[in-house]
N, C-alpha and C positions, 0 to 999 in steps of 0.2 A: 596524147593519150594512149595509154596499152592496154591491149585486151587478151587476157587469157584462151587461147585457142588451141584445142586438145594436146593440150601441156605443153604450152609454148608461148610468153606473153610477148607477143606481135604492135608493133605500129595499127592505128588504126586502118592505114591504109593499104596494110597488108594483113589486113583481118577476110579473109574469101572465103568460101565456102563454093561445096557445087552446085552447079543449077540441080545439078540428079539428086538430089540429097532430099529427105520425104518432108527434110520440115517444110522446106524450101516449096515441095508441091504438092505435096495433102496437107500440111500442117502436122504430121504427125511428130511428133512429140511433146515435153512437158518445161515449165520453167519457174523460177518462182523469181519474184521483189522481193529484196531485202534491203532496208532501212540502215543506214551508216551517220551514226552521233556521237560529235565528238572522236572519232576514233574508235568507238566500238561498235562493232555487226551484232546490232541488235536483234538478238534473238537467233543468232546464228541456228543455235543444233534442231529445232521448231524447225525453221525453213529448210533443214537440210533433210530430213526426217520426211516432214513432207512432200518434197521431191523424189525421195526417193518410192516413200509409197504410190505415188500417183505415177513414176517410172517401172513400179509393178504392175500396177491394176491394167499398163496397157500393155504388158511384157515387153520394156525394155530395157537391157538392160547397159548399167551407167559403169564402164569401164573404167573405174573411180572405187576406194573404200571410203568410205561416209568420211571418215577423220583426212582425207585428204582431200574431197572438196571441201572438208571445213576450210582445210591451210590454205587448199590453193585459195578461196575466195577472200581469208586473209591476209595469200601474202598479193592478189592482184589490188585488194585496198592499199595497200601499203606502198606499190610499187605504181601507185599514180597519186601517193600524197597527199589524198584527201580525207577530211574528219569530219565534215559533214555531206552525206554523197547517197546515195540510191541505184543498189545494184542487180545489176539483172543476171542472171542464173538461167543459159539456155541447155536442156538436151534433147538434138532431136535424135531420127531413125538412123540417122548416115547419107550419106551417096548409095542408092542402087542403083534400081531401070528406072525406065518409065511406065512399070506395074505399080498398080499398089501393093505386089507383095512386101511384106515387111523382111523377109526371110533373106529376102534378095540383098539386101540392107547389114553392111560385114560388118560394123563400129561404127556406134554413135559417134554424135559429132557433139563438143564441150564448149560451150562459149560463157567466157564470164566476164561482165561490162559494169563497167564503175563511171559513174555521171550524177551529172545535176538530174534533177524533176522534180516541175513546177504544176500541180491536177492544176488548183481553184484558185485566184486571185487571190492576193491575205485578206481581200476585205469580207470575206468571205467567211474566214473564220470566225470574222470580230461582229457581224452581222444577220449569218445563215442564209442559205442556200434553197434556192425554188426550182421545187424538182419537176416534172412532168409523168404518166407512168406510160411508154412505152405500148407499143399494137402487138409490138414479137416478145411471145413468150418465151420462158428459160426452155432449156433440153429438157425433157421428162429426165429423172433418173432411173426411170427402164430402158432409156436410152445411152446417157451415158451419165456416172457416176458423178454429180457437181461438187464428191469433194478432191475428182481428177481435175489441177489444174495444169490445162495440155494448149499445146502451141495452137490447136484454132478459136478464135476469138468470135468469127462474123456472127453468130447471134448477137455477142454483147454488143460488136462494131454496127449493126441495123439498127443494135436498141437506142446506142449515140447517135447514132447518128439522125432519128426520128430526135432526139434532145434537141438535138443544134437546131434543127429546123423547126422547133419548137421556142426560140429561142434561150436555152435550158446546155447547163452546161454534164447533167446525171439524169438518169432517166430509171423510176422502180420498173423492175421484172418480176410477172408474174408467170405462176407455173399452168398447167392443165387444168387444174383446175380452178384458177381466177385466183389463187390465192397469192399473199406478199413473200416473193424467192429473196430477192438481192435488185442492188443496183446493176449499172454496165460495169462496173465496176468498185464497187464497192459493198460490203455488210448492211442493214439497215439494223438498227433498235428505234423502237419510241417506248415510250415515259409512261404509265397509266397509273395515278392513285400512287404514287411514288413507287414503282415495281419497273423494272429494265423488265421489257419482250422485245424477244428477238425471233424471227422466222427458224423451225428444227430445221436442221443441216435435210431433213427423209421431205423438206419443203421444195428442194433444189438451190439450197444456198452453201459456196462453198465456205470450206469450216477455215476462214480465216486466222492468223496471227494476229494482228491486231483487236478482233473480237474474241477470243478467247482473252487478251490483254486484259478489254473491260471487263467480264465475266468474274477474273480474277480481280482487277479493282470492285466490283460488286460485293461478291463473299469479303474483300481485304476490311470496308469502312462502312460491313451491313444493311449494305441495301438489298434487299428481295428483287432475283430475276425468277423469270421462267424461258422457257424458248417454247414455243407453240405455233399454232395459227393465226395467220393474218392478214386478215383481209385491207382493201383498200376506207370499206370504214373506219378498221378502227386504228387505221394512219390519220386519217381526215380528224378521229376527233382526238388523238392523242394529247394532251398533255405538254409534250416537248418530244422532238426528233432527230436524229443524227445516225450519220452514218461513218463507217467504222475499214481503216484501208492502209494497207504500207504504204504506198504514196499518198495518199489523201491524210493523212493519222486519223484526225477525232472531227470531224466536219455537223456541225448545227444543221438541220433545215427548219424554213418556217416558214413556205409554200409547198403542196402537194395539190399540184391537177388548177390552182388555182383559190388552193381552198386555206385558208389562214392556220397557222396552227399553235391556237391557244394564244401568247395575243401578240405574236409576229415576230419574237424576240428570243437566241440563246436562253433556254431554261435553267433554273437553278445548279439542276442534276449535271446536269449539261452540264454544267462551267466545271462539275466537284468533277468527272470522273476526266475533263481537261484536264485542270490540276496535277489528276493523281496519276491519269497517266507522264506527264512532264515529270512528275519524283518519278516512274518505274524506269525512268530513261536511266537518270543519273544514277538509281543502284543499281541497275543492270550494267550501266559502266562501270562502277566501283565493284562490283562482284566478276566482272571478267578479268580487271584489273588484276584484281588475287588472286584469280586462277590464275594469271598468268606468270603473278610474284610466285605462287608457290611449285609449279613445274619450271623454272627458273633455278629454284629452288632443289629441287627432287634431282633434275639435270647433273647442281655445280655441287 
């Protein structure tokens, strides 16, 4: 495995960062998780845009242009010779001292890892997932904008521990008003009377890339959708429920807090969204290949 570390590709055993790095000391940084399907880095520009927006919000300067970051990701994927993979891009504040003053960190650390990932067992995608609701509340937007994908995931980790202790692999997180925000690592959708509904970003949800793809699919196939406020009551009484995330993709949910969703099986609209998502991946790959051929033609 070759890892991109501050402009160089190094073996995993040599991919080390300083113990004084503020990413290690304080979770001070941002990251992205990105999928590779059959050699195509899926929605790479969108992920890079979100990375740079997160960094700007926390006042973190990434020491390379967006185009350089895109090429670095593609180059790291190619160097590892993986056609189907998961990419983790991490930008930390960089080495400083033991104080929290970010101005003591002279240059950000940039790491790109290409590996495999499996969030849920295969049978979950066929038969559905069981969820519980965590007592750990999502950090309010007044404290940290949920659109920032930061390295500090302790809030989510504590909620995931509750899920594990309850015998589940994922948990719903509520905001401080008691409304549904998202899950520990995924966005959440429900279906009610043929309409897709998902918590608005103002409710504490991350602006997920896969979440956005699902919204685009809904537009394309003529399925009504809306961002709204969702209470647990709405989830318990949904006709269908599913989760979305880069690593998880689209996962049907059949039970929440012991309440069976509808008939306890993945619903027809969920299955349609899954099928369309797979089609979008193929189209995205074809478009990326065409764009690459166009670029080669221009250069020659």
